[in-house]
C-alpha positions as a printed NumPy array, in Angstrom:
array([[ 0.   ,  0.   ,  0.   ],
       [ 1.521,  3.321, -1.092],
       [ 1.568,  6.454,  1.034],
       [-0.729,  9.195, -0.144],
       [ 0.875, 12.322, -1.63 ],
       [-0.337, 14.31 ,  1.369],
       [ 1.376, 11.943,  3.819],
       [ 4.58 , 11.998,  1.767],
       [ 4.527, 15.796,  1.67 ],
       [ 3.986, 16.017,  5.433],
       [ 6.89 , 13.623,  6.015],
       [ 9.185, 15.699,  3.783],
       [ 8.079, 18.857,  5.551],
       [ 8.814, 17.343,  8.977],
       [12.204, 16.079,  7.788],
       [13.116, 19.509,  6.415],
       [11.969, 21.205,  9.629],
       [14.02 , 18.862, 11.799],
       [17.067, 19.275,  9.574],
       [16.815, 23.045,  9.843],
       [16.167, 23.232, 13.583],
       [18.494, 20.452, 14.75 ],
       [21.421, 20.815, 12.346],
       [21.501, 23.918, 10.179],
       [20.494, 26.735, 12.557],
       [22.778, 25.688, 15.452],
       [25.724, 25.239, 13.072],
       [25.009, 28.62 , 11.499],
       [24.718, 30.346, 14.895],
       [27.988, 28.849, 16.163],
       [29.828, 29.723, 12.958],
       [28.645, 33.349, 13.121],
       [29.813, 33.713, 16.74 ],
       [33.136, 32.008, 16.003],
       [33.812, 34.159, 12.949],
       [33.014, 37.341, 14.912],
       [35.359, 36.271, 17.713],
       [38.095, 35.473, 15.197],
       [37.653, 38.887, 13.542],
       [37.925, 40.661, 16.929],
       [41.017, 38.604, 17.784],
       [42.726, 39.528, 14.494],
       [41.71 , 43.188, 14.945],
       [43.235, 43.268, 18.426],
       [46.448, 41.626, 17.196],
       [46.837, 44.406, 14.633],
       [45.577, 47.393, 16.653],
       [46.134, 46.432, 20.283],
       [43.541, 45.814, 22.971],
       [40.92 , 48.464, 23.771],
       [42.093, 51.322, 25.957],
       [45.778, 51.111, 25.142]])
């Protein structure tokens, strides 16, 4: 017995939602924070810490 198109679509939608919320968004958030921290670190190596 085949799954109806509606059931298949709902399953794909749930899979996409879980992929986005469990994998993509946390990886994206961490990479943004890490890249900002790296940019500040490089900036401070070139220009010195704040208040110097």
